N, C-alpha and C positions, 0 to 999 in steps of 0.2 A: 303708327298702325302696328297693330299688334300681327306677327308673323302666323301664317297657319290660321286664320282667323276662319270660323266655319259659321257664323252666325250667331254665336250665342256669346254674352259676354261673360269675362269671369269675375265675378264677386269681389271685390278687394274687402277683405273681411277685416275692418278694423278693430272689433273687440277683439277677436283674434290676437292681433298684433299689438293691442293694448295689454292685454295679461301680458304677453312675453316681455313688455316693457317694464309692469309693475314689479316681475319677476326679478329681472336684471338690478332694479331700483332697490327692492327689499335687500339683495345682497350687499348692494352699495350701501345703503342707509347703517346695516349690521355693522360693515366696517367704520364707517363712520362714530357709532356708538361707544368703539373701540376705542375708539381714539377721544372720547369724551364731547364728541359733538354731535347734537342733537338737532337734526334740521325741524324747523315749523312751520306750517304755513297757517297763515290770518287772513280771515274773512271779514268784510266789514259788508252786512246787509241790513239794508232800510226798507221798511215796512213789511209785508207780506205777501207778495206776488208769488201766488201758486207755483209758479214756473221757476222763479229765483229760489225760492226756499228748496224746491224738490233740487234744484242744479247745485245750490252748496252743500245740501245735506249729503249729495253724490261724492262731492268732492273732499268733504271729511271722513265718508266710508271708505273712499281711495286710500286717501293718510293713515287710518286704521290699517289697512292690509298692506302696507310696505313699512310702518313704524315712524311713521312721520308725525311728530306731536301737532295737536290741532287748536288753533286759537280763536275763538268765535267771537265775533264784536255784533250784536243785533240793536238796532236802531228804530224807533218808530216811524211812521210815514210821514209827520209832523216836522221832521227834523230840519234846522237851518244846514247853510253851509258850514257856518263856522262851528258847530257843534260835529258834523263831518270832518272837518279838519283837524278837531281836537283830537278825535281818536286814531287820526292819520298819523300824526304825531307822536303819539303814546306807541303806535307800532313802530313807527321809525326808530323809536330810542330803545325798543326793547329787544334785548339782546335773543330771548327764545324766539323772535321770530325770525325767520331766515328770508322770507318771502311771504307776500300777501296781495289780496286782488280786494277791490271795491266792485261789489258786483252791482252790472248796471241791467235794466236802466233806474235811472235815479227819479226821485221827484220833481216835479218842474221848478220846485221854489230853490233847488240845489244845482248850484254852479258846478256843472260835470267836468268841463275843462281845468276848473281852479283845482277842483277834487285830485284828479289823474294828475296834475302836474306838480301835487303837493308829496307825491308818494316818493319814497329815496328810488332813485333810478337802479339800485342795485340790490333791492328788493321788492322789484316791479313783476311779480311770477306771469303776469299776463303779456309782458313784454312789448308793452304797448306806449311807456313812457315817451314823451317827445325825445329824449335824449338817448333812448335805447333805438328808437326808429332813425335816427339821426346819426346813429353807427353803421347803420345798414346802409344809408345812403351813401358814406364817406368810405367806408372800408369795403372794395368792393372785392379785394383781391385778400386781404389778411383775414387770418380767423377771428370770429366774431366772442368775443368772452365775456359779452352783457347777456340776459335775458333777452329770447328769441320770441317774436310771436306765438303763439300755442297751436292757432288753427293753421295758419300758413305752415307750421312745421310739422304740423300731423300730415297736411296734405301731401308735402314731398317724402315725408318718410314711407307712407304707405305707398306711394308710386316707387319709392324704389325698391321697398321688400318685394314688390310682385313683378321687379325688372321692367317697370315702363320707361322707354328710352325718353332721358329729359335733353341729354346733349343736343342741341340744333333742334330741337323740336318746337312747333308753332302753339304755344299755347294761348287760349283765349279765356281770359278769365272775365265775368258776367257778373256784374256789382264792383262797387266802387268805395265802400265802406272802409273805416277806419280798422277794425277786425281782422278783416281777410282780403278787402278787394285792393286794397292802398297797399299793405304790407307783402303780400304774395308777389307781386310782381319783382320787389325788390329783393326777396330772397331767388325767386327762381333766374333772375339776371346774373347774380352774383358769379364770378369765374369757376366756381368747383360746381355749378352745375348748367350754365352758360344754355339756357332755352332763350328764344325769342318771344317775346309776350305783347299781346293785343288785350288791354282792357276796355272793354265793355260797357255801357251804363244807358239811363235814360236818356241820353244824347244821341246813341247811336242811331244811323238812320236805317241801316239793315243789319239785325241781329243777325240774323241767317247767316248772310255772306259772310260773315266773319267765322261763324263757329263751324260752317262744312268745311272750311279751309284748315281747322285745326287739327293738330296731332293728340291734344290734351284739351279739355274743356272742363273749367272749374265752375260751378254755376252756386254763386254767393249772393244774389240780389234778394232773396226773401220774397220771391214771388212766384206762387205755385205753380208748375208745370210748365215754367216759361221756355224751358228746353225741351223740343220734340224731337219723335225718331228722324223728321224729313230735316232737320237741321243738323244734323251729326253724321258726321264722314264714318264711312266702314271701317270698323277695326280701331276707332280713337278708343282713346282712355277718357271716360266721363266721371267728374268726381261731383256729387250733390251733395252739398256744405250748407244750402239755405235753408231757414226753417221758418214758416208762416202756422198762423192759424186758421185751419177752415170751419165747416159747420159747427156746430155743439150736439155732441153724442147723447140723446135724450137720456140713453140708459145710466152714463156716469155723469152727465153735467158738465161734462169737459170737452174744449175744443179739441177736433182731430188736428194733428199735428201734419203738415203736408211738406215735402221737398219742392226744389226747382226742376227736378226732372220728371218727366210724365211719361206715363207708361208705355213700353213699347219700346224705350232706347236700350233695354235689353237685348232686343233682337238685331240693333245695328251694331252698338258698342263694342270694341274689344274687352274693355275693362270696365267696371262701375261700380262704384261704392255704395252699398245701399243706405238708405235712409229712414228710418233710424239702423244703427249699426255699424255705420262705416266711419265718417271723421270725429263724430260726437265722442265716443270713448278714447280716439286718440288723442282729442283737444284736451281731454281731462287729464290722460298720462302724460302730455308733453308740461302741462300745469306743474304736476308733482317733479319732472323732469328738471324745468327750470329750479325748483327750491332744491333740490339735491345737487344739481352742478354747482349752484352758488354756495351752497354747504362746502362741497370739496373744494371750491377755490378759495374758501377761508380756510380749508385746512392745510393747505399747501405752504 
């Protein structure tokens, strides 16, 4: 709980922190260039989903800002699993590609698990390869030297930047998806953070009973407004990570993006990450960080 809490949440400005990280990375990339090492981020985009297209474009704009090379692979919606695997193998073997992602979701005819497992674990820019997640499970005390899951890493970094206490804290993670809900508890319970984590999901009988006891709530269910003010302990930290599509805006023709945290939580919480502008920019920055850190390990 935030000391001196007065009823108004401190906004956790992920956009500002992301700018700091990118400036640090820009300097690191300059030093790598001086050593003859040019980090490169690859993306495999299948189809033309507007959200995916926009997200991938944003990642490559980030690359340009910090001096990372961009490698873009774009495939049609009708692509087969075998065709995607062929492109993955090319990036696995491409020395100019330090790390890469396969943008999700993929079309139904593509075997997602087979695709993700084919990625070279050392080039897994998202940090979600089974081998890298397995290292998180096994190495509770030792430093992790493989890519880390981007969004969980972003959550922890933002909380630490605003000095939200995590040692011994009760953390409630709402959602159990691979991207955040399953991997974040692995990171929070490591010895260097030492939080106590409860993971809630659709099988949880009384969600509010868990969230009201939490010092930190991470809402990553993708269910609009699932965390309401009466479910939050006064002074707790709340991270709004989930995104879902709401009603279509008749003027733009686009669906309104909605977070998992309802209006009014800012009057109860001690800290709150906005959505947008909180975890999203940090996730993209940590994707680049995985690429830069992999390049730095290669330079050693």
